[in-house]
N, C-alpha and C positions, 0 to 999 in steps of 0.2 A: 831868343828873339821874341818880341811881343807879337800877339796875334794880329794886331792892326798892321804891323810891318809886313807880316806874311801876306796879309790880304792885299796890301798895296803892291808889293813886289811881284807876287805870282799871279794875282787875279785882276789887278788894275782898278781896285775900288778903294775909296777913302773911308767908308763907314760900313758897319754891319747892318743887316736887317734885324727886325725885332727878334729877340731871344737867342740869336746866333752867338753873340759874345758870351752870354751867360752860360750857354751849353758848353762852349769851349773852355771857359774858366773852370767849370765843374769837372770836366774830364781831365784837365791838366792837374787837378788835385787827386787823380786816380780814383774817381768816384763813378758809379754807375749812373745812367740817366735814361729817361724815356722822352723821346722827342716827337711831337706831333706838329708837322708843318704842312700846309697845303701843297699840292703839286706845283712846282715852280717857286716854292717859297724859300729854297736855299738849304735843304737838309744836308746835301753833300758837303758843303763847306764846314759843317759842324764836326766832321771827322777828318776832312782833308787838311784843315789848318792845324789841328793838334798833331796830325801825322808828321808835319814838317817841323814841328817843335820838338817832339819826342826823339830820343836817340834810336829806339828800336823800330820794329815793323808793325804797321797797322794792318789788320786783316779786315776786309769788307766782305760780308756774306750777302750775296745778291742772287735772286732767282733769274735774273735777266741775262741768260747765256748769250743770246743773240746780240745784246747791246754792250757786253763787257769790253769788246775791242774798242768801240767808240768811246766808252767811258775812260779807258786807259789812254787812248789816243789824245783825248781832250786834255788829260793831265800832262802827257808828254809834250804837247805843243806849248804848255805853260812852263816847261822845264822841270817837271816833277818826275822822279823815277818811280814808275808803276808797272805792274804786270798783272796777268790773270791766269787762272787755271780752271779749265772746264773741259767737258767731253768733246768739244769741237776741235781740240788741238791734237796734233800727232804726238807720238811718244817722244820724238826728238825735241819738239817744241816744249813739251812739259818738262823734260829733263833740263833744257836750257834755263827755264824759269827756276827750277830747284837750285841750279848752280848759282844764279843771281842771288837767291835767298841766302845760300851758304856763304857767299862772299859779302853779305850785308850791303848789296848794291841797291836794294829797293826800299822805298818808304811806304808804299801801299801795295798790297796783294789782294786782288779780287778773287773770291772763291764762290762757286755754285754750291748750294747746300747738299745736292745729291753727290757731289764729289766726296763728301765726308762718308756717305753711305757706301759708295762704290769701293773705297779703299780698305774696307774691313778693319777700320780703326787705325790703319797704318798712318794715314794723314794726320789724325788727331795726335798720335804719338810723335810724329814729326814736328807738329806745331808746338807741342808741349816742350820740346827741347830748344825752341827759338827764344830770342829776347823779344817778346811781344809787348807792345805798348798799349794797344787798344784793339778790341773786337767790335766792329760796327755791324749791326744786323739791320740791313735795309729791308723795306717791305715787311716789317716785323709782324704785321697782322696775319701773315701767312702761317704763323705758329699756333694761332688760336682757332679752335673749332667754332668760335663765335664770330670770327672774322669773315669777311665776304669772299676770301680767296684762300681757304685753308689748304696747306700743302704738307703732307705727312713727313716729307724729308726734312722739314724745319725742326721736327721734334728732336733730332740728334744734337741740336745746338745746346739743349739742356745738359747733355752728356759732356759736350765740349767745355761748358762752363764748370762742371765739376772737376774736370782735369786741370783747368787753369784758373782756380778761384781768385788768384791775386791780380789777374788782369782785368781792368775795367771793361764793362760791356755797355754799349750804347744801342738802344733799340729805337729805330726810326720808322715812321709810317706817316702817310698823308691822311689816312682815315681810320679811326677806331673809336667806337663808342665806349662808355665806361666799363661795360662787361668785357669787351675785348682788351682794353688797357690792363685790367686786373689780371686777365689770363696771360698776357704777354709777360708781365712782371713775374708771375708765378712760374711759367714754363721756362723762362730764362734765368730764374733764380736771382733776379736783380736785388741788390742789397739797398734797401731804403732809398730808391731812386727818386730824385726830384722829377716832376713831370713838367716839361716845357711845352706849353700848348700855345701855338701862335694863332692869330686870327685866321679863320677859315674863309674870310671874305675875299673872293677874287673879284674885286671891284670892276676890273676891265672886261669881264665876261657878261654878255647880255643873254639872259636865260629866256627861252621861248618854248611854248608847247603848242602844237597844231593838231587838229583832229586827223586821224589816219586816212580819211576818205581821200581818194585821188592823190595818194601820197607821192607817187612818182612825179606827177606834174607839179605838186607843191614843192618837191625837192628841186626840180629844175628851176622853178621860180626863185627859190632860195639861192641856188648856185649861180644864177644870172647876176646876182649882186655880189658874188664872190669869185668872179672870173680870175683866173691865173693865181688864185690863192691856194694855199696848202690846207688840206683838211682830212679828217678821219670820219668815215661813216660806219656806224656799228649796226650789225644785224644779229638776230638770235641764232640763225642756222647757217651752216656752211653753204647749203644750196642757195640761200638768199644772197649771200655775198657774191657768189659766182654770177647769178642771173642779173643782179643789180649792176655789177661792174660791167658786164657785157652791154647792158642797156645804156649806161653812161658813155661807154666807148663809142657806141653807135651814134650818140649825140655829140661826139667830138671831144669828150673829156679824157684826159690822160689818167685813167683809173685802173687799178688792179685789185683783185680779190686776195684776201689773206685769211687763212684759217689753219687749224691744227691738222687737217686732213691732207694738206699739200706736202709734197716731199720737202725734206729739210733744206736742200739747196735752192728750191724754188722760193720758199719762205725767206731765206736769207737774201736772195737776189732781189725780191720785191721790196723787202725792208730797206735794203741798201739804196735802191732806186728812189724810194720815198725820201730817205734821209739826204740824198744828194740832189733832190729836186728834179730828178729825171721824170718822175710822175708827180702829179699834184694831189691825187686823191687815193687813199687806201680804203677799200670796202672790206670790213673785217668783223670777225667775231671778237669776243673779249680776249682771245689768245694774243691779240696784237695791242701794243701800246704801253704796257706797264713799264714805267721808267724811261719812256721815250724822251730823249734829250733834245728833240728838234724844237727850237724856240719859236719858229715862225709859223706854227700851225694856227691858222686864223679861225677855223670853225670845227666843231664836233657835232655830228648829227646821229641821233639814235632813231633808227627806223622802227625799232621794237622797244617795248617797255623793259628797262633793266629790272633785275631781281630785288635790288635794294638801293637805298640812298647812298650808302658808302661807295658802292661800285659806280653809280651814276656820277657822284661828285668827283671821284678820282678820274673817271674817263673824260668828263667835261673839262677838267683841269688841265688837259693836254693842249687846250687852246690858249693862246695869248701868254705863253710862258715868258715872252720878252717884255711883258708889261703893256704891250700895245693892244688895241681893241680886239676882242674875240667874241664869237657867238656860239651858243649851245642850243641846238634845236632838237626837241623830242616830239616824235609822232606818237600820239596816244590813242589806244583802242581798247575797249573793254574786252574784246576777244583775246588780247594778249594776257589779260589778267587771268582768265580761265586757263590758258595754256601754262602760265607760270605757277599757278597753284599746285600743279602736279609735281613740281620740283621741291615743294616745301615739306614733303613728308619724308622723314628720315627713319628707316626701319629700326625698331627697338630703341628709339630715342625720342620720346614724346616731348621732352623739354626743348631739344634742338628744333624739332618740328614747329613747336609753338613760337619760338623766337624767329625762325625763318618766315613764318606766316605773318608775324607782326611787322617784320621789316618790309615784306611785300605790301602790306596794308599802308605803310607810310609812303611807299612809292606810288600807290594808287591815289592816295590823298594828294600828293604833289601833282600828279597828272590832272586832277580835277580842281586844283586850287584856284580860288578867285581872289586871293590876297597876295601880297608880295612874295614872289618865289624865293628871292634871296633871303628874306627874313625867315621863311620856313626852313631853308637849308641850314642857316646859321643857328636857328633855335634847335634843330635836330642835334647839332654838335655842341649844345649847351652854351651858345654864344648869343648875347643880346643883339638886337638890330632894330633900326627904325622901321616904321610901318610902310614907308615908301622909299625904295632905293633909287628910283628914277632910271633903272637900267634892266628891267625885265618886261615881258609883254603886258603883265598886269599893270605895273606902274606907268607904263607908256600909254595906257588908255586903250588897249586892244579890246576891252570888254565894256559893256554898258549894263546898267541895272534896270530891271523891269519889276513890276508888281507880280510876284510869283505866288500869290496867296492860293489861287485855285489849284495850281500845279502842286503846291505843298499839301493842300487838303487831299488831293487825289492820292499822293504818295503815303501820307499818314493814314488815310482810311484803308488803303491796301494792306499796310503793315498790321493795322488793328484787326481787320477782317481775317487775316491769315494767322491770327492769334500770336503775333510776334514770335513766330517759330521758324522763319525761313530766312535764308541769306539774301544778299542784294541781287544776285543773278536770278533767283526764283521770283523775287518781287518785281523785277523789271519784266520778266516774261509774263507775269500776271497782269501788269499794267498795260503791256502791249497787246494782250489778248492772244498770246501764242497758243496755238491749239496742238502743239506737239505732245508727244507722250509724257513729257516731263511734268506738265501741269495735271494735277489730280482732277478727276472728272467732276467731283462736287465743288471744286473751286471755280470751275467754269460757270457755275450758276450764280455765283456771288455778284452782287450789284456792281461792285467796282472792277470786275474783270473786263479788261480791254479799254478802260477809260483813258489810257495814255497811248493809244495805238498810233497817234499822229506824230510821235516823237521817236527818234532813233535810240538804240540801246546806249550809245555813247552819251547822248544828251541826258537821258534818264540817269545814267551812272554819275554824271557830273552833278546833277541836281541832288541826288541822294547824298553825295559826299558834302555838298553845301549845307544840306539840312542837318547832317551830322555835325559839321563844324559850327553851326548856329544853335546846336543843342535841341533841335526839334526831333531828331532821331538819335539813337545811340546804337553802338554795335557791341554785342556780347563778347566776352573773352573765350578762349579755347580754340581748338583746331578747326572747328566748323562754326564760325561766328554767325549769329542771326541778327536781323534788324529788329529793334525795339523802339517803342515810343519814348522820346526824350522828355525832360522836365518841362519844356516849353510847348509841348505838343497840344495840350488841352485847349489853350487859348486860341490856337489856330483852328482847330477842329470846330470850336464854338463860333468862329468868325469874329473874335475879339482882337485879333492881332494880324497885322500885315507882314507878309514875308517878302523880302527883296531877293531876287535871284538874278544871276548874270547871264548875258548872251554875248556871243562873240560878234564884234563889229565886222562888217564886210571890209576887207582891205581896199584902200584907195589906190594902192600901187602894188607891184609885185612883192610877194611875201619876203623874198630874199633881198630886196633892195638894200644896199649896204647902209647900215647906220653907223655913224662914227660914235662909238661908245666912249664912256668917260674913262679912258685909260690915261696914261701919262706919257708925255713925250720925254725923250731922253732917258728912258729906262734901260738899265743894263740888262744883259742876257741873264735870265734866271735859271738857265740849265746848268748841268754839272760843270764845275770848274769856274763858274762866274756868277754865283748866286748871292750877290750882296747888293745892297743899295749903293747907288753911286753919288752920295752927297758930296759934291766937289767943293773945292776952295773958290773964293771970290773970282768972278770973271770966267768961270768954266761951267760946263753943263751941269745942271742940278736935277736930281731925280724928283719927280713930282710926288707930293704927299697925297694921301687918299682923299682929302676933303677939298682939293683944289680942282673941282670939276669944271667950273665955268669956262675957263680958257683952254681946257685940254684939247678940244677939237681943233681950235684954231692953231694952237701951237704944234699939234701933231702934224698938221699940214705944212708947217713953216720950215720945210727943208727942200733942197733942190732935187726934184724928182729925176731929172735927167742925169745928174751926177750920181744919184743913188743907184740907178740902173748900171751906169759905167762901173761903179765900185763893186756891184754884184758880179759883173762879168770878170773883173780882176780877182775877186774872191774865189770864184769858181775855178779860174785857171790855177790859182795856188792850191786849191783843194784837190784838183785832179793830179797836180804834180806830186803832192804829198800823200795821195791816196787816202784821204779822209773826207767825211762829209763837210760841206761848206760851212755849216754853223760852228764847227770846231775852230775854224780859222778866226772868224769874227761873226757875231750875231747880227741880224737885221737891225736891231736897235742901235748897235754900235755904228753900223754903216749910216744910219739916219743921222746920228750925231756928227759923223764926218761930213755928211751932205748938208748939215745945218751950219756948222761952224767953220768948215773949209780950213783946217789947220795947215799952216805953211811950213812948219818945221817940227822936229822931233819933240821939242819942249812943249809945243801946243798939242801934239799927238798924245803925249803922256797924260794930258788933262781930260782926254776922252774916256768915259767909262768903258772898261773892257780891255784897255791897253795896260797890261802889267809890264814889268821889266823885260821879260823874255819876248813877249809879242811886240813890244816897241822896238827892240833890237832886231827882231826877225822880219817884221812886216812894216814897221813905221816908215822907213825911207821909201818903200814901194808905194804905199798909199799916198805919201806926200807928193811923190812924183806924178801920180795919176791926177791928184787935185791940182797941182801946178800946171800940168798940161791942159786941164779943163779950163782953168782961169785964163789961159792964153787965147782960147778960142774967141 
């Protein structure tokens, strides 16, 4: 059967997203591949479609033990034979899966990498005897020490590859720089793999950065514009997740904390409540969220600075997976930078320490950015982008420019008088006139000591980053970088050049007032099991292309909201009956299409993105009846 036929029959879409079909064609030729697609970009289909074409079994390696059941349930709802093996199962449950494998009843088997370690090579021996068609390694960056989430248990996958060299391997990740990509290829011993790199542009996500001052009130302002919406709030420490969740509960929000210190059954229960929409907000450490297939997450907030761009990008990518508008808000503080610098030193590994610090520097630069945030993110992943995206706080005009020549002269003079020998933190303390023991006594007598005492540390941090970006300052290499005068500094110090710096505008309305971002109406669910574009035939819903922004807001609103809520109630009833999260039945985006087009029969239902053959047969008549009853009112 052709890949497009599989896509239509099982997943309900008429066309693939960029690169999906090329990846599938490559693996059907039994070749290795490296796949980089953004969160929500459709990675899962790259191995699910071939799995249904191949005669043998496809193995999927995934670190997401807590989510395997949902991933498998989503496949089963689409009529696909799938199972999983991990430490959460009883012995009887695992033996039942092995029996299914022996009887050739499965097309996909999900495995946790630590399962390979725990079995003392027995599982690898078992897999070696099977008729395997493909091994898909999800979250492949976990195998690399240069990746942002290195996991030692992934290293055994190289040994698995050596045992089954004839089976094609597919490495998939949402975020990996060039160094990490090369390491993945080496560790998995991929054979001349083509690299399929999709655009990292999540056009429907609006990126924002706020100063961390009064962060809880700023968060409440933001949430006021996102009432009843589903979201994830990330904190750096476990204690912070607990205290923030409690404060939000006191304000009437259905919020729960999630971190690795909680007992396993509590973590599972809270994750399940979030997936089933019993709670709307999870306040979590980064232990939560990787691989989350919840398509209707509308916002992601970082209360603390992430360690690197890769992690930040992946975490923000959990918003708007259904293609509808999402928001990503970061609270930035220079104090977080000092805290995170402690984690960049790796004992006996100077090279890795240098790379970790460099990655943190990029995150600091992003926090202080005064040009398009989307362009910065895309450039980081080697992708070109226009200077104005129209959908981040910078491009939406949240900042205005002032003549900052005097401020620049103060900063440059401070760096010069300190003999270009100190880092940004020391320079800021010097400018502010900090009299703590950190500042050397003879520095306190210098003319420029304390000339910037009227500005906050965060403000000075931002200005220094702007001066670096404009080449008035530069930062040295190495584990302890110092500020130095840049090539354009002399003209400023002599008063021959004007420097423009930015200041944040005072908001005219609440920071979180909902902005309808430039998403696209009619987008299909981008989570596992339905990650394709829904370019439909004439007269049926069409997926919006990225450059059709002008009418996106109006069209996104052009559905019957009352009917949408009725459909959500019916979806929830079905989900409770089948004991699966609601999004597995149908995504919010698919429900919006139903509420926009009001299909009256199964033929019309089939044209709605997300209704494959199985879901049409299983749920089509039910939703037709709901719509018909609504029409009669």
